[in-house]
N, C-alpha and C positions, 0 to 999 in steps of 0.2 A: 491751420494746423491744432487739431484739438486732441490732446492725447492725455493718457494717465500722467506723464510726466509734467506735461503743461500744466494740468490742473494742479498737481502738488506743488509746482513752482509758483503759481499764482495764489494759492491758498497760504503758502510760506509767507509771501510777501504781503498779502492782505492782512496777515496777523501781525505785522510788524509796522507798529505806528511810526517809527522813525523813517522807514523807508518810504512808506506812504507819504508822509511830510515832504520828503524830497521830491517824489514824483510830482507831487501838486505843484511845488514851487516851478519844476521844469516845465510842467504842463502849461502853466500859466504864461510862459515865456512867449507861447503862441509860434514858435518856431517851425519851419517846414521840415517834416521828416524828422522829428526830433526824438532822441532816446537817451536812455543812461545804461551804459553797458560795462563790460569788462569786469573788474574787481567787485562793484557794486553788487552785481548779480552772482558772480562765482563764488566769492568769499562767503556770501550769505549761505549758500547751499553746502559749501564745504564746512562752515561752522555748524550747520545743523547736523550734517552727516558725522561730525566729531563730536557732537554733544556740547558745543563749547558756546560762550557768550560771543558777542560780536568782536571780530578782529578788526582793529583800527585800519582804515583805509588810508593809503598814501594820497588819494584824490577821488574825486567824483567825476567820472568820465562822461561829460555829455557831447553827444553827437548830433549832427543835424546836417541837412543837405541843402545848399543854396548856390545854384550855379551862378546867379546874377550878381553875388557880393562874395568874392572869395579872399578878401583882405583879413589878413591875420589880426589887423587893428580890430575889426568887428568882433573877432572872437574874444579879444581881450575886453572890448566894451560890454559884452555879454557877462563875462567872468566877473567884471566889476559891479555889474547889475546883482549878481547872484551873491557876491561877496557882502554887498550892502544889506542884502535880505538876510543871510545865514553867514556871518563872517568867521564862524568857528570851523567852517569847512573849507579844504582846499579844492576849489572848482577847476576843472580842466575841460575847455570848450573848443572843439575842433569841427571845422566845417569839412565834412568829408569829400566835398566837391574840390577841395584844394589838397588832400591828402596823398593823392595818388602821385603828386609831383615829388613829395618828401620820400615816398616809397618807390619811386622810379618804375610805376606802372601805367598802365593805359588809364585814362580816365574812368572813375567809378560812375555809375549810373544813379546810385541811390545808396542809403545807409546799409540796406541788406547786403548789395554787392561790396561796399567798402569793408564790412566787417567779416566778410568772408576770406580777406587778406590779413585778419589778426592772426597772432602767433599761435594759439592753441584753440582746439575746438571748444572746450570748456571756457575759454574766454570771448569767443565769437557769439556773444549772446546779449541782446540789449532789450530793455523793457521801456513801456512808457504808460501813462495814464491818460485815458482820453477823457472828454469832456463830460461823459457819463460816469466817470470813476471806474472804468473797468480797465483792467491791466492787459495789454497787448505785448507781444514779443516777437522778436525775430531772432532766429537760431538757424543760419545756413547749414549747420551739421548736426541739427537736432539736440537734445538734451541728455541723451544716455550717456555720454562721456563726461557730463557734468556730474549726473547723479551717481555715476560708476566710480567716482574719483580718480578718473583716468586723465593724464596729462598728455595729450597727443598733439604734435603739430599739424596745422591746417596744410593742405597740398599746396596753397600758394605761398608758404612762408619759408624763407631760407633756414635750413637744417642747422647750420653753424650758428647762425643768430639765435636759434630756438634754444640750443643747447647752453650758449652763453647765459642766456635769458633765465633759464632753469636753475643755472649754478648761482646767479646773482641773487634771484628772488629767494631763495633758501626756503621755499614753501614747505618742505619736509619738516622743518622745525616747528611750524604752526600747525600743519595738517600731517601727521606721520602716516595715516592710512593711504595718501596719495600713491599712485603708481604711474610711472613714466613710460612711455613707448615711443620710440623716435619715427615710427613709419606711419603715416596716415592711412587708415582703413576705411574704405568708401562703403 
């Protein structure tokens, strides 16, 4: 997937030393199929589109895929490792090989599959830095909604939960140009 928006996203991230430093820390964990997603990417683009400084994150969402060890305890060990490296951040680590249970879905096959079940198309994006310091991304629904400031539910997400989430998050206070649509468009 090499598009104009992908280049724009990677250029924005490359020019953010803080984001690159976080990506380097996560890369060095050497976890299988490991990414940083959700607000880490989404909020950055929304901030840029609103000409704002960085909006504080609730957490840094680290996802990986390991079918051989689905213990939540292992996620907590990784979180502690990250906390030891950068204690000022709230790390959230989730093995996507386990998350289908929580979400009452069929097992996911990898992180790409797992994030296709995340709430919004603009949130269903994750990035990583490879050993050559190149940024890679996964975005099952593309990047158009993210850059267009559209908040649209993914086809796999419960609409009632989506609406409750939008109400609770109160994103319009931070990013007033957002537009919400309650129907997924393919």
